[in-house]
N, C-alpha and C positions, 0 to 999 in steps of 0.2 A: 504494499499500498504507500503509496506517493503522497507529498505533502499538497494540497492542492486547497487554496484559501478563497477561491472564487466562490460565488453563491449562484447554485443555479435555479431554477424556474420553481422546485417545489419548497425550497429554502425559502425563496421570497417571499411564498406564500404561507410557509408558518409564520414570518415575521408580520406580512400583514396580516392574518389572524392576528398576532399579539397586537398591534397598534388600533384594529376595531375592539379588540374586546376593553383594553386600556382605556380609549376614550368614551366605551359605552360605562364602564363599570366602575373606574376608578381614574377618573379624570384629576388634575393637578389639586381640584377645590375639595375632592372628595377626600382624595388621598390628607391633606391638611387637616380636614375634619377627624378623621379616623386618631391620626395622630393627637390632635388637639385634646379627643374625649374618650381616647383609649380602646377603639373599637377594632376590635380583629377580623382580619378578611374572611372567615370561615364560612360567610353567608355567599361568597362569590365561588366558590370551589365547584357547584353546580355546572354555573355559567363556562367555567374554566373547564371542565369536562365536555360539554356540549358544544364549547369549542374546537373541544379535540386535543390542546394541549397536554391534556396528562395524559392523552395515549402515546408521547410519542417513543418513549424507551420500552413498551410492553410489548412484548412478542402477540402478531398476529391471533395464537389460539388462546389467547386470554383476551381479548378484545381491543387489543392495540394495535399503533402503527409497525411496530416494529423496528423504527427507525434509529442509526445509532448514537453513539454518543457526539457526535461534530453536530448534529441536528438540534440535539438537546443543548448543548452548547450557546448555539446562535440564540435561540430562545431566550437564554437564561441572561445572555448579555443583553437582550432586546428590554426583557421585563425588568433588569435592576436599571436600565438607563429611564423605564416609562414610570417605574414604581416600586421601589426596593420592597415594600411589603407586599406585592404581588408575587414579587420575585421569590422572597423568604417563605412565604407558604408553599410556593411550589416546589422548592427545595425538600422540603422537608415530607412533603406527601410523596415525592420522586425518593428521595435521598433515604428517608428513614423508613418511609413506607414500602415503596413498590422493589427498590433494590435489595432490600432485607428480605422480601418475601421470594423475590425471584432465586436470591444466592444460597441461601438456606431454609426456606418455609418447604413444608410438605405438599404433596399435587393436591390433596386435599385443601388444604390453607390456599393456595394457589387460586384453583377453580373457587373458593368460595369468596374471595376477598378482592384478588386483584379486578375484578369486573367492576365492582362498588368503589374501587381506588380511580379506574377509569372513568369513571363516570361523575367524580367529584363529591360521593358521596360515603365516602371511610378517610378519616383521619389517624394516622398512627403516629402518636408521641415518643421519641424515645426514652427513657427516664434509666440515665446510666450515672450521673456525676453523685458525690455523696459529700458530705461536708470533709470526709477525710480523703476522697478519691477523685479527683479533678484529672488533674494531667497523669497521674499514677492511676489510671483506672483501674490497675490489676489488683490496686487495694480495696476495693470494695467490702462490705462489711456487710451488706444484706443480704437474709439467708432465705432460702427455698428448701422445705424439708416435705420428703417423702409422707405420706400421711396414705389411709386409706380411702381411695378413690381419687386421689390426686395430691397438689400440694399446698402448704402453708408459705406464707410468705411474710418476712418479719425485717421490719428496717425503716430507713429514709433516704431518699432521693433528694436533692435540692437544685433550684435552676431548670427545673423542668419546663422547655417551653411547650404550650398548648396542652397541658394535661387536663384541665376541666373541660377542654371544649374536643378533646380526641374520643375516637371511638374505643380507644384500646390504647394502653402503655405497653410498651415494648419496654419491658425490665429486666434488668441483669441481674440476676442473684446468684450468690455461691452455694449451689447445691449438693456439693460433696465435704462432709462434715472433713475440718482438721486441712480442706486444701489452702494452699497459699498462693498468691502471685496469678498470673494467668490460670493456672489449672482449675478444674470443677466450677466454673461457671456456666451458668444456663441462660437462657434468654428465654421469657414468658410472654405471651399477649394477655395483659390482665383488663377488661374492663374500667375506667377511673371509677365509676359507680359501686362498685362490688364494695360490701360490708367489710370495714375495718381499715378503709382508706379514708384519710383527713390531708385536704390541701390548703393552702394559704398562698394568698398572694405575694409577690414579692415585688416592693417597689424599685422602680429602676430610672436611671438617667435618661435612657434613651431606647428606642426599638419599642414605642408604646403599643402598638398594634401585634405584638408579639408577646403575651404575656407569660409569664415565667411563676412557677410553684415550686413551694417547700409540700413535699409530701411525705407522711407517715405511713407504715405499714404494719397495721396491728393484726397478727393471724389473720392474714387475708387468705381465704381459703380459693382456689384454683383448681378446675378437674385436671385429668391426665391430659386433656387435647390443648392444655395452655402451654406446654412446651413448645417451642420452636426450634427446631433445628434436631443436633443432637445434644443429649444430655453431657455437662459437663466439657462442651467445647463451645462456650458460647462468647467466649472471649477471640477465639481464633474466627467465629462468625464475625463477629463486630469489625475484625480488623480487617478483613477480605470486604467490606463495604466502605470502608471510611474514606477511598480514593473519589467513589462517588461524590460523599457529602464536601471531600476537602474541592473537588472541580467544580461543584456546584456553587459551592460560595466564593470561590475565585471567579467564576464566571459573573456573577449578580453583582460583587462588588464592584468589579471593573465597570458594568455598565453604569453604576450609581455613579463611580468616579467620572468617567464622562459627562453624566449629568450635571456634577457638583461643578467639574470643569465650564459646561456650556455656561451654567450661571454666571460663573466669575466672569467669562470672555463677555457677556451681553453688559455685566455690571460696565466692565472697562471701556466699552466702547462708549455706553450711554453717561455715564459719570465723567462731570469737568471740573477740571481744577487747573487755575492759573492759564485758564483762557483755552485750556484743550482737555481733548478725554485723556483720561487719565492709562490710558492702553496706548499712549503715543511717549510715554517716559519709559525708558529702557528698562529700569526697576520691576517694573510692573509687564512689560512684554517680555524680558527673559523669565521672568516667573511663571506664566503662562507657556510659557514653551516648554520650561521644564515639567509642567504639570502635565502635557499634552505629550512628553515623552515617557513619561511614566504610565501614562492609562494605555500607551500605543505597547510597551513592553509589557503589562500586564496582559494585554489583549490576546499576544502573540505566547505566552505561554500559557494563557489559557487554552489556544487552540491547538498549540502543539499538544497538551495534553488529552483534549479532547480526541485526536491523531491515534495518541498510544492506546488510550481506553476502546477506541473501535476497533484499534488494530489485536486486540486482545495483550497486550505487552504488559509484563511486571512493570507498574508505574508509580511506584512507592516514591521514589525521590521528585519523580517529577509533580507526585500530587503535592508534596509536601512543599516543595518549590514554587508552583501554582498559588499556592496558600499564602505562602510566605509575601510573593511579591505584590500578589492582587492587593490584599489586605492594609500592606503597607503605603502601596500607591494611593488606598482610599484615604488613608492618614493623613498622609501628604499633598495631597489634593485639597481635601476639606480644610485642613488647618491654614493653607496659602489662600485657601478660597475665602476664609473669614476674614483674612487681613486683607484683603483686596477688598470686599465688602464693608468693610471696618464696621459702623455702626450700623450699614443697612442689615449687614451679615447677622449682628447681634439682636436683631429685631426679633420677637417669637413670631411675627409673620412671615419670615423669611425663609425658603426651602434652604438656604445653606448652614442653619442653623441645626435643623433637622437632621441632613446630611452627617455635620460634624458630630453630633451628640450619637448618633446611631454609629458611625463610625469607628467608636470607640472598644465597641466590643469584638470586632471580628478577627484582632489580632490574636485575641486568649480564647476567643470562643472555637469550640469543634476543635480543640488541640490549641494548645497556646503556641507562638511562632518559634520561642525557643524550644519547644518539644520537636518542632517541625526539623528545625536547622539539627536537632540532634538524627533524625530521620536521616537526613543530609548526609550528614558527617558518616553517621553508619554504613549508608550506602556507597560512598566513596571509601570505605573500608578501615574506616579509623575508630 
């Protein structure tokens, strides 16, 4: 498979679909309202399903379009540019839901859940992080104990996005007594309204349309069919899908960075000081040039990673690199964008301040960039 960054007619059709979808369901004023009022976009998922967007990477036999990751990445780039909250929920449906089911779900689970996911009528929230298990995910302490007819889950999860709005929590729990590290962890699909589950919403600086929750599991009983994948191999299952979520984040934050750059560029052309637009001053011109170069660099890493995923290559290093480059690009662009807009960007009515607030999450969310650099170093043989 060779590199080809051209966009064909079918791919243009997908991007046109994104543009029409966003114009109808999440125009800029609606995005601002949802951010201001902390309204998650769960209600637009059926429309996203109707538009065919959630079908892209799903095999035809499960109701999808069977497209490869290059098409997914293009859609994610465009969604991130048009409205990150739409891109974010798309990523979680695809990355935490579809790719987990496709990679290690049973045939029965795939047949049951994937058609609902494609239709935008299923949301799965990944319940992995714990108070003492973040970057060190293998340190998790939540337990799943075998009982007659199923499992008893006891423990606590924190910073779980979408937990209260999800149909299932995909819970990582230690299922083999005495196991440590990556061994003895299993994955379970648990409805969030199961008795014994208690949730508290966590206040945050940004990403207001993506609520996060602290979840307690107090003797939560689930059946045998709650187990997803092989017992005791849950950590390996998680690792086998992380490149999808990292690729998704890299693509969508790159799109968001392009939107933030566009806002800064428009301001630099319109804002006048000392008798001319501020974009005429070298300090601003060079700052904008550096911002665009960072965005283009991030886009190239995203497209290279998408090519590697489509080719079935081992892309742990490429996924880690793309996540680093893209998230740090967004922080760079929004930080400099705030400086260019100055008080206009600091206004609560500005889109730039939302980009800036939201951007701070991504360099440590879904695996900190320090951990990503360790992955790159290991892949280099260090």
